[in-house]
C-alpha positions in Angstrom: 0.0 0.0 0.0 1.2 3.5 -0.7 0.3 6.2 1.8 0.7 9.9 1.2 2.7 11.6 3.9 1.2 14.8 5.3 4.3 15.9 7.3 6.4 17.0 4.3 6.8 20.4 2.7 4.1 21.3 0.2 6.5 21.0 -2.8 7.3 17.4 -2.0 5.3 14.3 -2.7 6.1 12.0 0.3 5.0 8.4 0.2 5.3 5.5 2.6 5.3 2.0 1.0 4.0 -0.6 3.4 3.0 -4.2 2.7 2.1 -5.1 -0.9 2.2 -2.3 -3.4 -0.1 -2.7 -6.4 -1.0 -1.0 -9.7 -4.1 0.4 -8.0 -1.9 2.1 -5.3 -0.1 4.0 -8.1 -3.2 4.8 -10.0 -5.3 5.9 -7.0 -2.7 7.4 -4.7 0.7 8.3 -6.2 -0.1 9.4 -9.8 -2.7 12.0 -8.7 -0.3 13.4 -6.1 2.5 13.6 -8.7 0.3 15.2 -11.3 -0.8 17.8 -8.7 2.7 18.8 -7.6 3.7 19.1 -11.3 0.7 21.4 -11.9 1.6 23.6 -8.8 5.4 23.6 -8.9 6.3 22.4 -12.4 8.8 20.0 -10.9 8.8 16.8 -8.8 10.5 16.5 -5.4 9.8 12.9 -4.3 10.4 11.2 -1.0 9.8 7.4 -0.7 9.9 5.9 2.7 10.3 2.2 1.9 8.9 0.2 4.8 8.4 -3.0 2.8 10.7 -5.1 0.7 10.8 -4.2 -3.0 9.7 -7.8 -3.8 6.3 -6.7 -2.5 5.8 -4.3 -5.5 3.6 -6.1 -8.0 4.4 -6.2 -11.7 1.6 -3.8 -12.3 3.1 -1.4 -9.8 6.4 -1.4 -11.6 4.7 -0.8 -14.9 2.8 2.2 -13.5 6.0 3.5 -12.0 7.7 3.3 -15.3 4.8 5.1 -17.1 4.7 7.8 -14.5 8.4 8.3 -14.6 8.4 8.7 -18.4 5.3 10.9 -18.5 7.1 13.5 -16.3 10.7 12.7 -17.3 11.9 16.3 -17.5 10.1 17.4 -14.3 11.9 15.2 -11.8 14.1 17.4 -9.5 15.0 15.4 -6.4 14.3 11.9 -5.3 15.0 10.7 -1.7 14.7 7.1 -0.9 14.5 6.3 2.8 15.1 2.7 3.8 17.1 0.4 6.1 17.6 -1.9 3.1 21.2 -0.9 2.4 21.2 -2.3 -1.2 18.2 -0.1 -2.1 19.6 2.9 -0.3 22.8 2.6 -2.4 20.8 1.9 -5.6 19.1 5.2 -5.2 22.2 6.8 -6.6 21.7 5.0 -10.0 18.8 7.4 -10.6 21.5 10.1 -11.0 22.6 8.4 -14.2 19.2 7.4 -15.7 17.0 10.4 -14.9 17.4 14.2 -14.8 16.7 14.1 -11.0 19.3 14.3 -8.3 18.7 11.2 -6.2 20.0 10.1 -2.8 19.4 7.3 -0.3 19.0 7.8 3.4 18.7 5.4 6.3 15.4 5.4 8.2 17.0 7.2 11.1 17.6 10.2 8.8 14.1 10.6 7.5 13.9 14.2 8.8 17.2 15.0 7.0 15.8 13.4 3.8 12.7 15.6 4.1 14.8 18.7 4.3 17.1 17.7 1.5 14.4 16.7 -1.0 12.5 20.0 -0.5 15.4 22.3 -1.4 16.2 23.6 -4.8 18.6 21.7 -6.9 21.1 24.4 -7.9 22.7 22.3 -10.6 19.4 22.3 -12.6 18.8 26.1 -12.3 
C-alpha cells in the first residue's frame, strides 16, 4: 500500500510504502499526487519511505512507476529514498545516471534529514 505523507513540505510528494504495493496504489494514490505537484510547482521532489521489501511491489506497480516516470521525465528534480535496506539505499544513486533528477538514499534514522534535502532547490538544474 502507498500512503501519502502529510508531514512533508508542500513542494514534496512524500509516500510510505508498506505491505504489498499494487498498480491500484499507483493509480489511486501516487499518480494523482505527482500530477498535482507538477501542476503547482512544475517539478517533482519525491520522498519514498520504503517500509516494505521491493519484492512486495507487483508487476503492475512497476509498470505504473515506469509510465509515470516517463510521463514526467523532465520534471523530476530530487528523489530521496529512505530505507534500512542498504542495497536499495545505495541503488538510489543509480537514478542520477538514468534520470534528470538528483537522487540520494537515506537510512530510516535520517528521515527528517531526507525531508529537508528533498525540499530544497537543486542548484545544478537552475
